[in-house]
N, C-alpha and C positions, 0 to 999 in steps of 0.2 A: 560512601564518599572517601575522601582521602583519610587514611589512618595514620595519625602522627606518630603512633607508637613505634612503628617499624622504621621510621626515619631516624628517630632519636637514639636507637640502640647502637652505641658505639663505645669504644674504650675511652673513658673520661676520668680525670683525676682532679683534686681540689687545690685551691690556692688561698692562703690567708693574706689579707690586705696589709698595706703599709709596710712593705719590705724595702730595705735598702739594697742597692746594687753595688758590688765591689769589683774592682779590676783584679785580674790575675793573669799569669802567662797562658800561652796557648794550651789547648787540651784536646786529646783524642776522645771521641765518644764511640763506645762499642758495647753492645749487649754481651753479657756473660751468663751462661746457664750451667747448672749442675743437675744431673739426672736425679729425679726424686724430689726436687724442690717443689713446694706448693705455695701458691699465693692467690689472692683474690682482689678484685677491684669493686668498689661500691660507688656508684655514681648516682647523683640526683639531678634530674632534668626538670626545669621549670619552663613550660612553653605555653604558647597560645596559638590557636589556629582559627582562621576565619575566611569566609568568602568575602569578596569585595563588597563593602557597604553594609556588612552585618557585624553584630557584636562578637568579639572573640570568645572562643571556648578555651578555658584555662585548665591545665592539668599539671600534676606533678608525677613524674615517672621515676621510679627507683629501679636501677639495674644492678644485678649482682652476678659477677662472672668469676667462677672458681677454676683455677688452672693448676695443672700438674705438668712438670717437665718429664716426659716419658722417654726421651732420647736426646743425645747430643752427638752431632756428627764430627768428623775429623777437622772440619773448618770452624767449629765452635757454634754452629747453628743449633738452636734448640727446637725440638718437636714438642709443641704444646697441645695438651688435651684440655678443652674447656667446656664448662657447663654453665649456661646462662639462665637466670631467673629474672623475671621482671614483674613489676606491679604498678598500677596506677592508683594514686591516693588523692582524695579530696583534702582540702585544707583543714577540715574539721575532723578527719579520721585519725585515729591512733595507728591503726594498721589496716591492711587490706590483703585480699587474696593474691597469691603469687602464681604466675604461670611458669611452668617449667618449659622454657622456650627452646633455644637452640643448644645442640651439642656440636662440637667442632674439634677437628684436629688439623694442625697446620705447622709449617716450619717458619721460624723467624731467624733470619741471618744476623750476624754480628753488627752489620751496619744499617739494619732496619728494613731490609727487603723481606717481604713475605712470599712464601710458596704455599699457595692455597688451591685445593681442588676446585674445578670450575663450577661444581654444583653447590658449593657452600655459600651461605649468606653472611657468615661471620668469619673473620672480622669485617666490619662494615667500612672501616678506613684502613687502607693497606699502603705499605711502604712509607709510613709516616709515624713518628719522626724517622728520617733517614739522614745519613751523614756521609760526607766524603771520607776517603781512606787516607786521612792525614790529620795533623793537628789543626785545630780551629782557634783563631784568635778572638778575643773579646771585640765585639763590633763587626765581626766578619759576617757577610751575607753569602748565601748560596741557594741554588735552585736544585730541586730534585723531583722527578716525576712520581706521582702517587695515583691512587685509585680509590674512588668511593663506590660502594656497592649498595644499592637500594633493594629492599624487599617490597615489591609493589603488588604482591599477589592478592591482597584483600581490597584493592581499590577498584570501585565500579567503573571509573572513568579511564582506567588504563588496563590493557590486557597484556600483561607480561608475567609469565609464570616462572621464569628463571631468574637468577641473580642478575640485576641490571647494573652493569659496570660502566662507570663514567671516569675517564682519566682527568687528571688535573696536574698543574705544575706548581708544586709547593714552594713558597718564598720563605726562607728561613733567615733568622738573625740570632747570633749568640750574644746575649746581653751581658753576661758575666755571672758572678756569684751573688746569690741573695741569702740572707740569714733570717731564720725564723726559730725562735725558742732555742737558741744556741746551736742549731744545726744548719749546715750549708747545703744549698742546692744550686745547680747550674740552670739559669733561666734561658730558655730558647723560645723565641716567638715564631709561630707558623701562621701564614695566611694563604688562603687559596680560594679560587672561585671557578665555577664551570657553568656551562649551558649545554643542554642536551635536547635535541629534537627527537620525539618519540617515533618509532618505526611505523610505516604505513600499515603493517599488519595489525598493530594495536589499535590504531585509529579506526580502521574499517570494521574490526570486530565490535568495538564499542558502539559505532554507528548502527550496526545491525540490531543492537539491543535497544535502540531508540534514544541514545544519549549523545550529547556533544562530548567529544573525547578531549582528554588532555593531549596537547600537541607539543608542549615544551616545558621543561623544568630547569630552573636556575638555582644554584646554591652558592652561598658565600659563608666562609668560616674564618674565625680568628681565634687562635689558641695560644695560651701560655703553657709551656711544658717545663716541668721542674725535674731535672735529672738528678738522681741520687747515686753518688759514687759507691755507697755501701752495698746497694743491691744491683748496681750496674744496669739500671733501666729507669724510665721515668717513674717517680714516686707520686706525682700529682699533675693534674691537668686542670685547666679551666677553659671554657669555650663559649663563644657567642656564635650563633648560626642563624641563617635565614634562607628559607626555601620559597620560591614562587612557582606555582603551577598555572599555566595559561591554557584555556580551552579554545576550541575552534571558534566559539562565538565571543571571544575576547574577555571572558570572565577570568578573574584571577583568584586563586586560593593561596593563602600565605600561612606558612608555619615558621615561627621564630621563637627563639628562646635562649636560655643560658644553661650551662651544665657544669658541674664540678664534681670531682671524685678523688679518691685516694686509693693507694695500693697498700695491702696488708700482706706481709710475709707470714705464712702459717708455720708455727712451731710444731714439730712432730708430737703427737699425742701418745703418752704412755697409758694405753687403755686399761691394762690390768691394774695399774696403780690407781687410776681414777675410779674404776668400778669398785675397788675395795674401799676407797675413801667415801664414795657416794653411798654405798651400802651401810657403812658405819654411821653416816649422818641420818639416813632414813631410819635406822634403828634408834638412834639417839633422840630424834625428833618425834618418834612414834607415828610415822606415816604409814597408813594401811593401804593395801591394794596397789602398791607401786613396786615394780620390779625393774631391774637394770640389765640390759643386754648390750653387747658390742656388735657392731656391723662394720662394713667396709668404710663407711663415711664418718663414723664417730661412735657415740654411745647413746643408747636409747633409754629414756625413763618412760616406762609404759604404765599409764594410769588406767587400770581396769575398773569397770563398773562405775565410771564417772557419772555423777548425778547432776542432771540438768532438769529444769521444769519440763513436763511432758511436751514433746514435739516442739521444743524451743531451744535456744542457745543460751538461756539465762541460767547461770551457775547457782546451785544451791549454796547456802551459807557454809555447810560443812565442807564443800569442795573449795570454797574460797579460802577457808582456813588451811586446807591441805596445800593449795597452791602457794599460799604465803610461806609455808615451810619449805616447799620446793624452791621458791625464789631465794631463800637463804642459801641453799645448796648451789644454785646457779651463780650467785655472786662470787663464789670462789673461783670461777672461770670466766672473768668478764670479757676476755678477748675472743672467746669462742662464740660463733653465731649459733642460733637455734633454728631448727626446722620442726614445726609443729603440725602434726597430721591428725585429722579427726576421722573416726570410723564409727559406723553404726552396726547394730545387729541386723538380722535378716529383715528386708523391707519389701513391701508389695510394689511400691513405686521407687525404682532405683534413682531416677532423676531427683526426686524429692529427698531421698536419703543422702545423695551426694551433696545437695545444697545444704541440708541440715548439718552434715559433717563439716562442711566448709565453715559455716557460721560458728559452730562449736570450737573449731580450731582458732578462729578469729577471737572468740571470747577469751580463750586461754592466753593468746598472744597479747591482747589488750590488757589483761590483768597484769602480766609481767611488765608491760610498758609503763602502766600507771604506777606500779609498785617500784619502778626504778631498777628492776633487775636487768633490763636490756633497753637499748634504743630501738625505735621502730625499724631502722634499716638493718638491724642485726637479726631480724626474725623473718623466716620464710614460713608461710602458712598455706595449707591446701587440705582438701577433703577427699576421701576415697569412697564414701558411702559404705555399702555393705560388701564391696567387691573383694575384700581381703580378710576373710575371717581367720581367726587363729584357733577356733574351737567350733564344735557343732552348734548349730542354731536350733537343735531339737530339744534342748533342755534349758531351763532358766539359768543354770550355772554357766553353760556355754555362751548364752546370749550376753551374760554379764561380762565375760571376757572379751567378746567381740565389740561391746559398747565401750570404746576406749579412746583415749587421746595419747599419742606418742610424742614425746618431747626429745628430739635428738640434739645432743651437743655435738656440733660438727667439728671435724678436724680442720677443714678448710671451707 
């Protein structure tokens, strides 16, 4: 049916309530980029989806997008390279598996226009926020065309395999300066709505499968955007959204929700210094079977021969003690996100091995969350099964090395 996850993946940022708005003189808004800069956005989407007359299904979706500015042109546009991870979490879960979703590269111009290749699904909202090439006064309103791109590939009632682009006319208003915890942001409100009739080719293909097809989609959005002069881009967003899908037999499917997110600028990581400091702590704390390596994305703490109960993700008590010591090390770098990857030794059933490695990565992540070493949105988890051995599986010693969990402290 309709997959709400692909609808909700967009650039979103957070807002703290109860802010005052202050007047100031007119201001020009323009993005500024420096080659080599890195930043990430963490968004939390709370949504519910339902067919007409049925109870809604609720979900919380956390999206993490890490960006690097890989080029800046003569006009100040930045070429951004992004990697997106997403997870769906139930209300009772501490952590859940993350899917490594989209990777994307595109240009973002100074006034907010995107230049994106036609085959890319991300960014999902383009040319927003966008600004006129002049100073804008408090209370001033303006219109600017934008574009929303939907990924509908997994929907049974729609047959569209390419990015589905829907234009809109964004209505903007500059509300003034707001203050939060001693810091000033420029508040901009954006509202837009659209309606799109699906192409006949999609409808006929779905009909041939024996289903009533989706024939129309409507979307409405209301956003608060918090521009930060220090980073020259939005630091926070909050959004309310509502989608309505209508079928040929007049049934409606609704997806609605709220989203909030924030931007984090990534400080450059001195990997050599961190490796030395971490190794000193490992020796001081007496942690066995853990080694430290650097890679392109950060620093790996590799726990070899990690002990779980047989064929389970339940950590032995000795491993819990070891993780408690590693948590002490991680607390020295609280602003760095973690990527936790589980691996198994050689397995007869690779699907079962992958699932077991995923659950073991989750067990380690949940330990750090409950311990207070990280918040759940700061940890990415996944499992690789036995696909990535680092030693032979023909000896007990080699299998111990391959049976491991890698804890990466990410640069961005």
